C-alpha angles and dihedrals in degrees: 000000000000097000116113097180092088096044093101090053095053105126090220093052089061091053106035115201121228116270093239109033117195093222130057092246125056119210121231089199115069095177120121127229120237123231091246091054092048091053097043117118115258136213120245092264094046091049089058099045120352092080090054097064090101089064098259125123118249130216112231136180115193114179113235094010110104115205142094119336090219119053126195118236121275123255107267139178088229088091113077097207094049127103088235089062092049089049096052094038098044118001101048095049088052090052091051090049090053090052090053090047090051091054091050091048092048097041096105094046090047091052092048092051101037105021131244090298088073094066112147102223096106092048091049090050092052093047093047091052090047090053092049092048091051096048092048093045096241119173116275117248138213122272109259105189126095098239115138096256098048094101091050091051092048091050088056089047091054091051088060095042105063092113102020137331114287119254132217097250098037106043118080113283095237092057094044096047094047089046091056093057091045090052091050087053090047091056089064096037089061090062126080101223106025101058092114096044114125108206090194097050096101092050091051092048092051092047091052093048092050092052097051093104091056091045092054091050090050096050090045089055093048092048093048092050100042107139106164096168099032126118122266089253091057094044096044102083092046095046093047091049090053091050089052091049089052090049095052092040084074089076088077095086119148093193090062093050094044090250098311112132116250109177138169125256126233087271095064091104092057092050095068094086094052090046096056092091088061094060096099095191111026115184095161090126090058091047091048092051089053092048089050091056089049090054091050091052092047092050087054092056098261110132114237126203131201125193119202118197099203130214124181129023121224120037097001092052090051091051089051093050092046089054093048091047091052093048090050094046091049094050102253097120136030098191137014136197119205112205110208136171123269094214139025103291137179089348098274107034116132119260124185091256090053091052096052096037093051093048092051091049092050092046089058095050119115091239114096101206091051093042092049092049091052092048092051090050092049091048092052091049090050094047095047095244084117125032131197111216126187106188112181091230091078090065098045121098095244127113119236097256085077096050097095091056100038102033106023095163092054091047091051090051090055090048089059092057123094090213135010118199115200112200127205146354103301092050089051092049090053091046092057096034095250088271128151096253123178101254091238093059107120112257093233090054091052089053088067095211100323101135110130091157139326106322138182129197118210107192141159105209114250103147131053099252117099135158135180097037121130109256095228091048091049091052092048093050092045090052091050096040115017091191094050094128097057109037104072088236093118131049146197134215105188131169133195139171141051122318122237089256094060092044091051091053094057115110 
């Protein structure tokens, strides 16, 4: 963030940290905690993480949630040398500024479509105040619109407010960052005529346009290597390449770049081989074995179902759809469910409208392999073979260990799947609770009991929470690249859960 106007209001500048801190993380909050505050009762969420904001681990006991009895602290902007601090201090204000700029740029088009009553001044005022409150570390506030999830958000707010309202630089990063996007949505929900406005739409359109060369190369590859009736041995190299393309497509994340497009070239497909050394935990063989069992079941007349929890629109979404299309064409899956966001989220996350609009645009391209892929996807969505689901839980601030309690219908739907693929960094953060795990912590331990079915996370690493990575390898990578957890340069393919064989053997 280039602005210097808010430097004096930086919460850390009012409480300078020592030049040579004794711990790895420096606190931006120098306030002490009273004995009465330390002994105060805590809500379930606070018991798991609010006590850990000083950097110490906390013992927890959550009935019905298997996992470690001692949890590490959550990622938090309280620590000045953390990526969370940089995000709240620099990246999120830039994103808010881009939203305001988008409104200014679109003001004439909005007025033509909606009339002069749709002027954006009130929205700009709300967003400007939100930006100021964040940069000066003001207390967070309740959601005030009447959207369906407002009560759920305010319940979460109350869980964090037993002692005092949470603040931007003290509350856990996951909660704060999700809260920002919900408040952006609120700014439009409080209007009469701009409730459906997507402030990130133009950025998503530009990102898609700039990735068309890579999309054409990908669909050419898939068309050339289509082997619907081939053996698993023949299909394997193509399917694994498409999984890798989907994995590395996750680098195209507008929230990481502050909204600036960062898209692959036409050579992205060829880069997968050179990038394999940067997959720090690579369980593709385990995923492939599971997919092979799914294909065997499907060939025996047993329907198989895959759920895909999507991340970014644009190129990454197309790589995901290309993979799903290939798995369907080659007999691995009978049905698929695409989990998308119900509101504009993290700049580039897929909403239902993004899914359909992109597919219609690709269908109309003068490039037959791409057009045919888009038409097959649209046909499956129309026939019900594929479904697009936008459960509100995906845009709440909770991690997935709480899904069974807070969104039981969604959890049951995942239990019915033979495989759930979780794409991207935010999904991974929610899988592992956005906690500061030791990298060598087993992935299944970090899930803290969230195992609805066999699942696989495909993630390029853009936040400093990682599990399931060999300790020596993590040290080696950290020595070579100190910022390895936040650049998207490294990746993970991690699986957890019971195989189909063990599920079939249950009474």
